[in-house]
TORVEX-652746 format. One line per field, with one value per residue (C-alpha): residue number from 1; x, y, z. Coordinates in steps of 0.05 Angstrom, whole numbers. Layout:
N
n = c(NUM / ...);
xx = c(X / ...);
yy = c(Y / ...);
zz = c(Z / ...);
//
This chain:
140
n = c(1 / 2 / 3 / 4 / 5 / 6 / 7 / 8 / 9 / 10 / 11 / 12 / 13 / 14 / 15 / 16 / 17 / 18 / 19 / 20 / 21 / 22 / 23 / 24 / 25 / 26 / 27 / 28 / 29 / 30 / 31 / 32 / 33 / 34 / 35 / 36 / 37 / 38 / 39 / 40 / 41 / 42 / 43 / 44 / 45 / 46 / 47 / 48 / 49 / 50 / 51 / 52 / 53 / 54 / 55 / 56 / 57 / 58 / 59 / 60 / 61 / 62 / 63 / 64 / 65 / 66 / 67 / 68 / 69 / 70 / 71 / 72 / 73 / 74 / 75 / 76 / 77 / 78 / 79 / 80 / 81 / 82 / 83 / 84 / 85 / 86 / 87 / 88 / 89 / 90 / 91 / 92 / 93 / 94 / 95 / 96 / 97 / 98 / 99 / 100 / 101 / 102 / 103 / 104 / 105 / 106 / 107 / 108 / 109 / 110 / 111 / 112 / 113 / 114 / 115 / 116 / 117 / 118 / 119 / 120 / 121 / 122 / 123 / 124 / 125 / 126 / 127 / 128 / 129 / 130 / 131 / 132 / 133 / 134 / 135 / 136 / 137 / 138 / 139 / 140);
xx = c(2880 / 2922 / 2968 / 2939 / 2893 / 2928 / 2909 / 2887 / 2853 / 2787 / 2724 / 2654 / 2587 / 2521 / 2453 / 2384 / 2337 / 2274 / 2209 / 2227 / 2285 / 2241 / 2223 / 2156 / 2192 / 2248 / 2202 / 2135 / 2111 / 2120 / 2058 / 2101 / 2144 / 2082 / 2058 / 2124 / 2142 / 2172 / 2244 / 2308 / 2314 / 2373 / 2377 / 2377 / 2429 / 2476 / 2464 / 2484 / 2546 / 2565 / 2552 / 2596 / 2652 / 2641 / 2647 / 2713 / 2742 / 2722 / 2771 / 2827 / 2812 / 2802 / 2726 / 2681 / 2727 / 2745 / 2690 / 2682 / 2636 / 2616 / 2642 / 2630 / 2584 / 2588 / 2549 / 2500 / 2436 / 2428 / 2379 / 2317 / 2324 / 2260 / 2257 / 2285 / 2347 / 2415 / 2458 / 2533 / 2577 / 2650 / 2693 / 2769 / 2806 / 2839 / 2870 / 2890 / 2904 / 2914 / 2846 / 2809 / 2794 / 2769 / 2736 / 2718 / 2651 / 2611 / 2543 / 2505 / 2438 / 2454 / 2422 / 2445 / 2500 / 2461 / 2515 / 2586 / 2626 / 2666 / 2654 / 2697 / 2698 / 2737 / 2759 / 2739 / 2747 / 2677 / 2674 / 2697 / 2651 / 2591 / 2610 / 2611 / 2543 / 2514 / 2541 / 2512 / 2442 / 2437 / 2403 / 2447);
yy = c(1068 / 1104 / 1068 / 1108 / 1050 / 1013 / 960 / 990 / 1050 / 1065 / 1101 / 1114 / 1131 / 1151 / 1144 / 1158 / 1102 / 1128 / 1088 / 1077 / 1032 / 981 / 911 / 929 / 973 / 924 / 888 / 921 / 863 / 815 / 802 / 770 / 832 / 877 / 839 / 846 / 900 / 966 / 953 / 964 / 908 / 865 / 883 / 959 / 945 / 911 / 969 / 1021 / 981 / 981 / 1054 / 1069 / 1029 / 1062 / 1131 / 1111 / 1081 / 1140 / 1185 / 1141 / 1124 / 1166 / 1168 / 1169 / 1138 / 1085 / 1054 / 997 / 938 / 891 / 819 / 787 / 801 / 762 / 799 / 783 / 820 / 811 / 864 / 899 / 976 / 1018 / 1081 / 1144 / 1111 / 1128 / 1069 / 1081 / 1036 / 1031 / 999 / 979 / 963 / 895 / 875 / 905 / 852 / 887 / 917 / 874 / 906 / 872 / 908 / 889 / 918 / 936 / 971 / 998 / 1031 / 1071 / 1017 / 949 / 920 / 903 / 874 / 852 / 815 / 829 / 859 / 857 / 906 / 906 / 969 / 971 / 1018 / 1043 / 1053 / 980 / 952 / 987 / 964 / 889 / 899 / 930 / 872 / 824 / 857 / 860 / 803 / 753);
zz = c(1 / 52 / 98 / 159 / 178 / 235 / 284 / 351 / 322 / 358 / 344 / 370 / 339 / 369 / 340 / 374 / 354 / 319 / 312 / 240 / 258 / 297 / 279 / 242 / 195 / 172 / 122 / 120 / 76 / 134 / 174 / 227 / 235 / 239 / 300 / 336 / 389 / 366 / 388 / 351 / 297 / 290 / 214 / 230 / 286 / 236 / 189 / 242 / 260 / 188 / 181 / 244 / 209 / 143 / 173 / 208 / 145 / 101 / 137 / 116 / 43 / -21 / -10 / -52 / -105 / -57 / -13 / 35 / 30 / 87 / 78 / 145 / 204 / 272 / 321 / 374 / 394 / 469 / 492 / 466 / 453 / 451 / 407 / 440 / 468 / 439 / 417 / 425 / 379 / 400 / 347 / 345 / 282 / 302 / 235 / 168 / 115 / 51 / 34 / 84 / 153 / 216 / 272 / 343 / 361 / 424 / 423 / 484 / 491 / 552 / 597 / 569 / 524 / 463 / 418 / 412 / 362 / 297 / 229 / 166 / 109 / 44 / 8 / -64 / -124 / -128 / -205 / -216 / -161 / -192 / -262 / -238 / -204 / -267 / -308 / -262 / -264 / -339 / -374 / -409);
//
């Protein structure tokens, strides 16, 4: 991990919302979700915010040998976003505590503020992380 990650660093990430990122697509097995309107889902929104943070972090670590994993999400979702609008995620790295990174996040769809809050990521050695996951997945 590089020491270039410093509190106060900012980034932005834009993503045009396709229909495939709306509520009916998050769990196609869910009858309840199938009956909901086609608006950007909270689950996909969290994924987009994680992606924005990952892209930022990757410029400061030995990616892909090092990677970051999400460890905490504290975000609201305050407005519906239909497909076709572009969501802009603005992030600021507010704290670096060893390998733990804390971000302040604001997301806007060009019309409404759709989310704000915090997200934390932890930098891991990808090979060791994958080995632990594979061990956990193997039968005892």
